[in-house]
C-alpha positions in Angstrom: 0.0 0.0 0.0 1.0 3.6 -0.5 1.1 6.9 1.3 1.0 9.8 -1.2 2.5 13.2 -0.3 2.0 16.4 -2.2 4.2 19.4 -3.1 6.9 20.0 -0.4 8.8 23.0 -1.8 11.6 22.9 0.7 9.6 22.4 3.9 11.6 19.5 5.4 10.3 20.0 9.0 6.7 19.5 7.9 7.8 16.6 5.7 9.4 14.8 8.7 6.3 15.4 10.8 3.9 14.0 8.2 6.2 11.0 7.7 6.2 10.3 11.4 2.4 10.7 11.5 2.1 8.2 8.7 4.2 5.7 10.7 7.6 6.1 9.1 10.7 5.9 11.3 14.3 6.9 10.5 16.5 3.8 10.3 20.1 4.0 9.0 19.4 7.6 8.0 16.3 6.9 5.9 12.6 7.1 6.7 11.0 3.8 6.1 8.3 1.3 6.8 8.4 -2.4 6.1 4.8 -2.7 4.9 4.2 0.6 2.9 5.9 3.0 0.5 5.5 6.7 0.0 4.7 8.2 -3.4 6.0 11.7 -3.7 4.1 13.9 -6.3 7.0 16.2 -7.2 8.0 19.8 -6.5 10.5 19.1 -3.8 12.5 22.3 -4.5 12.1 26.1 -4.8 10.4 28.6 -2.4 11.0 27.0 1.0 13.7 27.4 3.6 14.9 23.7 3.7 15.5 22.6 0.1 18.7 20.7 0.7 17.2 19.1 3.8 14.1 18.1 1.8 16.2 16.4 -0.9 18.3 14.7 1.8 15.1 13.0 3.0 13.3 12.3 -0.3 16.2 10.9 -2.5 17.5 8.3 0.0 13.9 7.1 0.4 13.5 6.6 -3.3 17.0 5.2 -3.8 16.5 2.8 -0.9 13.2 1.5 -2.3 11.1 3.0 0.5 9.4 5.5 -1.8 8.6 6.3 -5.4 8.5 9.8 -6.9 7.2 11.5 -10.0 8.7 14.7 -11.5 7.2 18.0 -10.7 7.3 21.0 -13.0 9.9 22.7 -10.7 12.3 19.7 -11.1 11.7 19.8 -14.9 12.3 23.6 -14.9 15.5 23.1 -12.9 16.8 20.7 -15.4 16.0 23.0 -18.3 17.4 26.0 -16.5 20.7 24.2 -16.1 20.9 22.8 -19.7 22.5 24.9 -22.4 20.5 25.4 -25.6 22.6 24.0 -28.4 20.7 26.2 -30.9 22.1 29.4 -29.5 25.3 29.9 -27.7 25.2 31.3 -24.2 21.5 30.5 -23.7 19.6 27.8 -21.9 16.6 25.6 -22.6 14.8 27.5 -19.9 15.7 31.2 -20.3 17.4 32.9 -17.4 14.8 35.6 -17.3 14.0 37.7 -14.3 10.8 35.7 -13.7 12.5 32.4 -14.0 15.5 33.5 -11.8 13.1 34.6 -9.1 11.2 31.3 -9.1 14.5 29.3 -8.9 16.4 31.7 -6.7 15.9 30.1 -3.3 17.1 26.7 -4.5 20.3 28.2 -6.1 21.0 30.3 -3.0 20.8 27.3 -0.7 23.0 25.3 -3.0 25.9 27.8 -3.0 29.0 25.9 -1.9 27.3 22.6 -2.8 27.5 22.8 -6.5 28.6 19.1 -7.0 25.8 18.0 -4.8 23.3 20.1 -6.9 24.6 18.6 -10.1 24.0 15.1 -8.6 20.4 16.1 -7.8 19.9 17.4 -11.3 21.0 14.0 -12.6 18.6 12.3 -10.3 15.7 14.6 -11.4 16.4 13.5 -15.0 15.7 9.9 -13.9 12.3 10.6 -12.4 9.2 9.4 -14.2 6.5 11.8 -15.3 3.8 9.5 -14.1 3.2 6.3 -12.3 0.5 3.7 -13.0 0.6 1.4 -10.0 -1.5 -1.5 -8.9 -4.8 0.2 -8.2 -3.6 3.8 -8.0 -2.0 6.5 -10.3 0.2 9.4 -9.6 1.1 12.4 -11.8 2.1 16.0 -10.8 -0.6 17.9 -12.6 -2.8 16.1 -15.2 -3.5 12.5 -16.2 -4.1 12.8 -20.0 -3.5 9.6 -21.9 -3.6 11.3 -25.2 -0.7 13.6 -24.2 1.1 10.6 -22.5 1.0 8.8 -25.8 2.7 11.7 -27.5 5.5 11.5 -24.9 5.6 7.8 -25.2 7.7 6.8 -22.2 7.0 8.0 -18.6 10.6 7.3 -17.5 12.5 9.6 -19.9 15.3 10.1 -19.3 15.2 13.9 -19.4 18.4 14.2 -21.4 19.6 16.7 -24.0 17.7 15.0 -26.8 14.5 15.1 -24.8 14.9 18.8 -24.1 15.7 19.6 -27.7 12.5 17.9 -28.8 10.6 19.6 -26.0 11.8 23.0 -27.4 11.5 22.3 -31.1 8.3 20.1 -31.3 5.2 22.1 -30.3 3.0 19.0 -29.9 5.6 17.3 -27.7 6.3 20.4 -25.7 2.6 20.9 -25.2 2.2 17.3 -24.0 4.9 17.7 -21.4 3.4 21.0 -20.2 0.0 19.4 -19.8 1.3 16.5 -17.7 3.5 18.7 -15.5 1.5 21.9 -15.4 -2.0 21.0 -16.2 -4.4 22.7 -18.6 -5.3 26.4 -18.7 -8.0 28.4 -20.4 -8.1 32.0 -21.4 -10.7 34.0 -19.6 -13.2 36.3 -21.4 -12.1 39.9 -22.0 -12.3 41.9 -18.8 -12.0 38.9 -16.5 -8.9 38.2 -14.3 -7.9 36.9 -10.9 -4.9 37.3 -8.6 -2.6 34.2 -8.5 -0.8 32.9 -5.4 1.9 35.5 -5.8 -0.6 38.4 -6.2 0.0 38.6 -10.0 -3.0 39.4 -12.2 -3.8 36.5 -14.5 -6.1 36.4 -17.5 -5.7 32.6 -17.9 -6.6 30.0 -15.2 -6.0 26.4 -14.6 -8.9 24.1 -15.3 -10.8 21.3 -13.6 -9.4 19.0 -16.4 -10.7 15.9 -14.6 -14.4 17.0 -15.2 -16.3 17.7 -18.4 -16.2 21.3 -19.6 -19.5 21.2 -21.5 -22.2 23.2 -19.9 -19.8 24.8 -17.3 -19.2 28.4 -16.8 -15.7 29.8 -16.6 -16.0 30.1 -12.8 -17.2 26.5 -12.5 -14.5 25.1 -14.7 -11.7 27.1 -13.1 -9.4 25.4 -10.5 -8.5 28.2 -8.1 -8.4 28.3 -4.4 -11.0 29.4 -1.9 -9.0 32.5 -0.8 -9.6 33.9 -4.2 -13.4 33.9 -3.8 -13.5 37.6 -2.9 -14.2 40.6 -5.2 -10.6 41.9 -4.9 -9.2 38.6 -6.2 -11.7 37.6 -8.9 -12.6 40.5 -11.2 -14.8 40.9 -14.2 -18.5 40.2 -14.9 -18.2 37.4 -17.5 -17.2 34.5 -15.3 -20.7 33.2 -15.5 -20.5 32.7 -19.3 -20.3 29.2 -20.7 -16.7 28.1 -21.6 -15.8 28.4 -25.2 -16.1 25.5 -27.7 -12.4 25.1 -28.0 -12.1 24.5 -24.2 -14.9 21.9 -24.4 -13.2 20.2 -27.4 -9.8 20.1 -25.6 -11.2 18.6 -22.4 -10.3 14.9 -21.6 -12.2 14.3 -18.4 -10.8 11.5 -16.1 -13.3 8.6 -16.5 -15.4 7.8 -13.4 -14.7 4.1 -13.7 -10.9 4.5 -13.6 -8.7 3.8 -10.6 -7.9 6.8 -8.3 -5.3 9.4 -9.5 -3.5 11.7 -7.1 -2.0 15.0 -8.3 -0.2 18.0 -6.8 0.6 21.4 -8.3 -2.6 23.4 -7.8 -2.0 25.5 -4.6 -5.4 24.7 -3.2 -6.4 26.2 0.2 -9.0 25.9 2.9 -9.1 24.5 6.4 -9.6 20.9 5.4 -8.2 19.1 2.4 -10.8 17.1 0.4 -11.1 15.2 -2.8 -11.9 16.8 -6.2 -14.0 13.9 -7.5 -14.6 10.3 -6.3 -11.4 9.2 -8.0 -9.3 12.4 -8.2 -7.5 14.0 -5.3 -5.1 17.0 -5.2 -2.5 16.9 -2.5 -1.0 20.4 -2.9 -2.5 22.5 -0.1 -0.1 25.3 -0.2 2.5 24.5 2.5 4.8 27.1 0.9 2.1 29.8 1.4 1.3 29.0 5.0 -1.2 26.2 4.3 -0.7 22.5 4.8 1.7 19.7 3.7 -0.9 17.2 2.6 -0.8 13.4 2.4 -3.2 10.6 1.7 -3.1 7.1 3.3 -4.2 4.8 0.5 -5.3 1.3 1.4 -6.5 -0.1 -1.9 -9.8 1.8 -2.1 -11.3 2.6 -5.5 -13.1 5.7 -4.1 -11.1 8.5 -2.6 -12.1 9.1 1.0 -11.8 12.5 2.7 -11.1 10.7 5.9 -7.8 9.4 4.6 -6.2 12.8 4.1 -3.4 13.7 6.4 -2.1 17.2 6.9 0.6 19.1 8.7 0.3 22.9 9.1 3.1 25.0 7.7 5.6 26.0 10.4 4.6 29.4 11.8 1.1 29.4 10.2 -2.2 30.0 12.0 -3.9 27.2 10.0 
């Protein structure tokens, strides 16, 4: 059986706490249980104060056979940020723009003086699968879309130079990777916007890709947190309009008769984590923004149970 854990973002203290609450003990330097494994849903790095410490917990668990892990978009971004673009000297697959530097800054700062160690972690990231289809349960960082998975072809990569070149040059391939690791987004009607987790105004929003889009309004099909349910955060008077036909046509809902899939990525919020559908659950509850580090204790059930969520409040939060 598996215990699934959502986005950690350098919050090692909370990670150790939730591992202990799930019954894992540190033996020979590695958290483990003899009867269960952890499945990490990616995004170990960036933002938080304990990025090295987080990796020092997660990687030995995976390497020792006590855990599995899928790649998050932050791990993929780190690989691309560090990989030179062969098409143009002096550039990288992920541009070193101000925005990208800001997102990755905390990781690089904490790795100063540990450059060889960081290169080793980048090599390890390259080996991580983009999704896991296990016996009775699935895991992916952002979106389970079998059409896009077929374009990628192989969940286990590796994420080498050839992969990244194709990611950059082949729009359908790059789009497939983006959907798996970042989910789907839709453009909002003119005049509509919302404030994202960093307070930036956004005119595109992530979608509830696991549900049908037909007959939904933009507000109903948007996947944004409860703290954005106020007039200052959600702006515009067209959120009630039905989503456009191209959004409906692009939707690939997760079938209700499929095994449960667990995702991270979406910065959800609220006092109590809960499932999204009977067989879809997001385990990213914004630990890096004062929310919770969220886990799920899976015991073979075909229907996700709200009672099986486990959570640890971010250190210093009032949650």
